[in-house]
MIZADO-438179 format. One record per residue (C-alpha): x, y, z; residue in one letter; residue number from 1. Coordinates in steps of 0.1 Angstrom, whole numbers, plus 5000, padded with zeros to 4 digits. Last residue first. Example, Ala and Ser with C-alpha at 12.3 -4.5 7.8 and 13.67 -1.06 7.14 Angstrom:
2
SITE; 5137; 4989; 5071; s; 2
SITE; 5123; 4955; 5078; a; 1
end
This chain:
147
SITE; 7211; 4580; 7816; x; 147
SITE; 7177; 4564; 7811; x; 146
SITE; 7177; 4536; 7835; x; 145
SITE; 7165; 4504; 7819; x; 144
SITE; 7130; 4489; 7817; x; 143
SITE; 7122; 4456; 7798; x; 142
SITE; 7089; 4453; 7781; x; 141
SITE; 7070; 4421; 7791; x; 140
SITE; 7045; 4405; 7769; x; 139
SITE; 7024; 4375; 7780; x; 138
SITE; 7014; 4342; 7764; x; 137
SITE; 6993; 4317; 7785; x; 136
SITE; 6987; 4280; 7789; x; 135
SITE; 6956; 4261; 7778; x; 134
SITE; 6949; 4249; 7814; x; 133
SITE; 6949; 4286; 7822; x; 132
SITE; 6977; 4309; 7834; x; 131
SITE; 6962; 4340; 7849; x; 130
SITE; 6982; 4372; 7854; x; 129
SITE; 6991; 4392; 7884; x; 128
SITE; 7015; 4422; 7882; x; 127
SITE; 6997; 4451; 7897; x; 126
SITE; 6979; 4427; 7921; x; 125
SITE; 7013; 4413; 7933; x; 124
SITE; 7024; 4448; 7941; x; 123
SITE; 7047; 4469; 7919; x; 122
SITE; 7078; 4485; 7934; x; 121
SITE; 7076; 4521; 7927; x; 120
SITE; 7088; 4545; 7900; x; 119
SITE; 7078; 4524; 7870; x; 118
SITE; 7043; 4519; 7858; x; 117
SITE; 7031; 4483; 7856; x; 116
SITE; 7042; 4462; 7826; x; 115
SITE; 7014; 4436; 7830; x; 114
SITE; 7040; 4411; 7840; x; 113
SITE; 7072; 4428; 7853; x; 112
SITE; 7105; 4441; 7839; x; 111
SITE; 7139; 4450; 7852; x; 110
SITE; 7173; 4463; 7840; x; 109
SITE; 7202; 4471; 7863; x; 108
SITE; 7211; 4507; 7872; x; 107
SITE; 7181; 4511; 7894; x; 106
SITE; 7174; 4546; 7908; x; 105
SITE; 7188; 4550; 7943; x; 104
SITE; 7201; 4585; 7935; x; 103
SITE; 7237; 4573; 7941; x; 102
SITE; 7230; 4546; 7915; x; 101
SITE; 7213; 4512; 7921; x; 100
SITE; 7223; 4476; 7916; x; 99
SITE; 7201; 4446; 7921; x; 98
SITE; 7226; 4420; 7934; x; 97
SITE; 7246; 4392; 7918; x; 96
SITE; 7275; 4415; 7906; x; 95
SITE; 7270; 4408; 7869; x; 94
SITE; 7271; 4445; 7860; x; 93
SITE; 7240; 4442; 7838; x; 92
SITE; 7220; 4419; 7862; x; 91
SITE; 7188; 4419; 7841; x; 90
SITE; 7159; 4412; 7865; x; 89
SITE; 7126; 4400; 7853; x; 88
SITE; 7095; 4394; 7874; x; 87
SITE; 7064; 4373; 7865; x; 86
SITE; 7033; 4374; 7889; x; 85
SITE; 7011; 4344; 7890; x; 84
SITE; 6975; 4331; 7892; x; 83
SITE; 6971; 4294; 7884; x; 82
SITE; 6977; 4266; 7859; x; 81
SITE; 7008; 4247; 7868; x; 80
SITE; 7040; 4260; 7854; x; 79
SITE; 7064; 4251; 7825; x; 78
SITE; 7083; 4282; 7812; x; 77
SITE; 7088; 4293; 7776; x; 76
SITE; 7111; 4323; 7770; x; 75
SITE; 7103; 4344; 7739; x; 74
SITE; 7129; 4370; 7726; x; 73
SITE; 7133; 4406; 7717; x; 72
SITE; 7165; 4427; 7718; x; 71
SITE; 7184; 4398; 7704; x; 70
SITE; 7217; 4380; 7713; x; 69
SITE; 7209; 4377; 7750; x; 68
SITE; 7232; 4352; 7766; x; 67
SITE; 7232; 4340; 7802; x; 66
SITE; 7196; 4331; 7808; x; 65
SITE; 7184; 4322; 7843; x; 64
SITE; 7151; 4304; 7846; x; 63
SITE; 7118; 4304; 7864; x; 62
SITE; 7089; 4285; 7878; x; 61
SITE; 7065; 4283; 7908; x; 60
SITE; 7089; 4303; 7930; x; 59
SITE; 7103; 4305; 7965; x; 58
SITE; 7129; 4330; 7978; x; 57
SITE; 7102; 4355; 7988; x; 56
SITE; 7089; 4386; 7971; x; 55
SITE; 7057; 4369; 7960; x; 54
SITE; 7056; 4332; 7971; x; 53
SITE; 7022; 4333; 7987; x; 52
SITE; 7007; 4353; 7958; x; 51
SITE; 7021; 4330; 7932; x; 50
SITE; 7056; 4335; 7917; x; 49
SITE; 7072; 4332; 7883; x; 48
SITE; 7109; 4344; 7881; x; 47
SITE; 7131; 4353; 7852; x; 46
SITE; 7167; 4362; 7858; x; 45
SITE; 7187; 4376; 7829; x; 44
SITE; 7225; 4371; 7834; x; 43
SITE; 7248; 4395; 7816; x; 42
SITE; 7260; 4381; 7783; x; 41
SITE; 7251; 4408; 7759; x; 40
SITE; 7220; 4424; 7743; x; 39
SITE; 7200; 4450; 7762; x; 38
SITE; 7164; 4436; 7761; x; 37
SITE; 7137; 4458; 7746; x; 36
SITE; 7109; 4432; 7744; x; 35
SITE; 7105; 4399; 7763; x; 34
SITE; 7076; 4376; 7752; x; 33
SITE; 7070; 4353; 7781; x; 32
SITE; 7054; 4320; 7771; x; 31
SITE; 7037; 4302; 7800; x; 30
SITE; 7034; 4265; 7790; x; 29
SITE; 7013; 4241; 7809; x; 28
SITE; 7021; 4217; 7838; x; 27
SITE; 7002; 4189; 7855; x; 26
SITE; 7013; 4162; 7830; x; 25
SITE; 7050; 4169; 7836; x; 24
SITE; 7051; 4162; 7874; x; 23
SITE; 7079; 4185; 7886; x; 22
SITE; 7099; 4181; 7919; x; 21
SITE; 7114; 4215; 7928; x; 20
SITE; 7152; 4218; 7933; x; 19
SITE; 7157; 4240; 7902; x; 18
SITE; 7133; 4266; 7915; x; 17
SITE; 7154; 4276; 7945; x; 16
SITE; 7179; 4295; 7922; x; 15
SITE; 7151; 4314; 7905; x; 14
SITE; 7137; 4325; 7938; x; 13
SITE; 7171; 4337; 7950; x; 12
SITE; 7176; 4358; 7919; x; 11
SITE; 7141; 4372; 7921; x; 10
SITE; 7147; 4382; 7957; x; 9
SITE; 7171; 4409; 7946; x; 8
SITE; 7143; 4423; 7924; x; 7
SITE; 7120; 4425; 7954; x; 6
SITE; 7146; 4442; 7976; x; 5
SITE; 7156; 4467; 7949; x; 4
SITE; 7120; 4476; 7943; x; 3
SITE; 7114; 4480; 7980; x; 2
SITE; 7143; 4504; 7983; x; 1
end
C-alpha cells in the first residue's frame, strides 16, 4: 500500500516540477542510466526529491517520457548539488495511477536509486544518493511484476 502511494506521488511531483524557477549556473547534471525498460509509449515518470520532498507532490527535478524505444537509456536531469532519492514509475496501462493486481502486487513498473530490495516501499535512506558539484551518474534497474 505504501509503495503504491509513494509511486502515485511521483506523478504529482513530476507535474509540479515544471513550474519551478531555475537558475542555470546553480545546477549540475544528474544522469540516470535506466536498465530493463519495457519498450512502448506508456509514460515513464522520473522524480528527484530531497528528504523534505520525499513522498510529497514537490520535487527538485524530474521529467515524463512518452516513448521508450530501447530497454536501456540515459536521462539527464538538471538539479542543484545535494542529497536526493530518484523514483521511477512506468504507467504501463496509462491510467494515471500506480496500478496493482488483486494481490496488491504492482502491475506497473517501478525503479529507485540504489536499487533497494523490492517487496516494501523503500525509505529515503534506502534510496539516497549524493549529487556533487561535478554532477552524478546512477544506475536504476526497472522492476516489473513477474507474471
